[in-house]
N, C-alpha and C positions, 0 to 999 in steps of 0.2 A: 192037343195036349198044353195040360199048362203051360206059362213057360217060368225053367228056373233061374230065380236069385243066389248066385252066392255069395257067401259072405254073412257079417253080425253088423248090426242098427250100428254098433259103436263101433263105427267107418261110415266112410264113405257111402257105402251103402246105405243110406237110409234116404240115398239122392233117389235110387228109383224107388224107393220101400216107397217114397212118399209121393213119386210121379203115378204107382200102378194103382195107386189110393183115390188119386185125380180118378184117373182113368176104369176104373173098378172092375181091372181085370184082373181074374184070378192068380194065382200064384202057386209057387210053393217054394219059400227060404230053406233053402243050405245048407248047413249053418257052420260055416269055413269060419272060423279063425284066426287072427294073422298070426306068426311064427309058424318055428316048427310042427304047432302039431295041427296045420293048418294047411296056410297057404303056400305055404313051401316046402308041403309034402308032393310025392309024385304025383301022384294022378288029378290033384289039380291043374301045380305049370304043366301038363298037356291041355290044358283051360285056357287059361294065362301063364304064359310062362317066365312074368313081373315080378311073379310070386303075389298078388296086392289080389285086395277088393275092390269094389265090386264083379263081377265075372255074371253076364248073363248066358244060358241055352235055351232059346227062342224055335223050338221043334229044326235042333241042330243047327240054327243060323248064336254061333259061339261071338261076343260084344263082346272085352272091358275095357276103360274109366265113362267113367261112373256120368258126365257130361253127355261125351257117346253114345251108352244107352242111351238115356233117359229122348237125346237130340232121334233118336231111330226110333225109341216104342210112342213119339210124340207124333210122328209119323206117317207112321205104322195103324196109328191107329186112331186119327183124324179128328175133329169136333174141334172145342176153341182153342183146348192148349198147343196146337198141331200146326204149323205155317199153314195158310189160304191161300196160299202164289207160293210162286219161286222169288219176286222179292221178299217176304215173308220166309220163310225159309232160310234167305241170305243174310235174308236180319239177324235170326238163330241165331247162324252158326258163329254169325261177329262175335255178339255177344253170348256166347258158351266161350273162345276162347281169348273173347277180352272179361273175360271173371278169370278164366284156369292162369292167364301170363300178366294183370291186371291187380286180380285182389287175391289171392287165395294161399299165394306163396307168404304176401307181409302179412296176412290179416296172422293163418296160422302161424309165421315167428313171434307178430305179439299174444294170438293166446298162451304158446307153449314157456314164451320171457316172459309174460306178464302176472301167468295164472299157474302152469301144467306143469312146470320144472318145477323141482324141487332147489325151492331156494338161492340155494348154495352153485346154482348152477344152471343160471337164472344169465343173463350176457345182458347189463342197458342199454349196454353200445345198441347192440343189438333190437334189439327192443324199441333206441326212440329212431331209427332210422330206417326201420319196418314202420312205424309209425307218420314218419317224417313222408316216404315215398304214398303210402296210403291217399294223398294226402286231396292230388292233382285226380287222381282216380276217382276217387269218390266228388270228385265238383266234379265228376262229366257223371258220374254219374244222375248226381242229386242237379243235372238241366237238360240230361235226357229224360229224367221220368215227366218232370214237370211241362215238359215241352209233350208227351205223351202221356200227360192224362192219368201219370202215375204208375202206368203202364211204361213198359223197353218196347211194347210189339204189337202194333194192332189197335190199339186205346183195351186193350183184354189182357187177363192176366193169362199166362202162354208161360210154355215150360221155357221158351229166354228168363223169362222172371226170378221163376224154380228153383235155373240156376244159376242165377248169377245169388237166389239170397240161398242157396247152402254154401256159398263161396263168403257172401258176409258172417256168413255165421260162428266161424271164425273168432267172429271182434266181442260173441257177445260176453267175455267179463272184460270188459273195455271200450259199452257202449258208448261210453264218453264222447269217440274222435266223431261220433252221427250228428256234434251239436254244433247249429249253426248250418241242419243239413238236415232241416226239417217230411223233404221228401224221398228221401231213405227212410228214413226212420220213421216216417208214415206207408213209405212203404212195403219197408221191414219186416216192421210189425202185426200187419194188415197179410200178409205171406204166413206168418209164424201163426199166427192163429185162425188158418180156417179148417177147419173142421174135419182135413184131410193130412191138415198135419200133423194137429195132435193126435189122431187115430197109425200112422206112421213113425211119431216119434214116444206116444207108450208104445211101442217095440223094444226103446231105449232105458226102457222104466221110468221113464220123466211128464 
């Protein structure tokens, strides 16, 4: 049975979509738009009671939270993207939590208050606080990439890189924050330039 991915490419569903392209997994994308006409419908809430996307059904295994989905799929299907040892698995989980806790929310604030929201709804104070807050974690990322020869785990491209890149993606309208961080910029551009990434993002119309 093909893996079922519920969501829409113009959401965090792009994260498992990129991963399944990397892994060469057969999948069915089941369109679930955000809101009352999709993710808040009772039949979808039975899968993900949070009312968010994505969610997967892997032959009866129901999972939500995009970064956790990716860690699960990478481990299950093996290959270079998944952990080669218990230590690597721990490191991949660590970087997943780090990406969500240290980067994702601040980067999302930058995206919304820097470009997505109508000008009258943007909060320059929130934008500045988010940009200031990103300085330290991005320096941590720069150091880790220098030490890891351009990758976060195992000196190769893994799900840890993919997940973190998907969080840094929120900074796409404010890439100047990576000035002075050549390792982060090169890592991000290399990841976003992978053929599998471009195949997945084509589903967004990009």
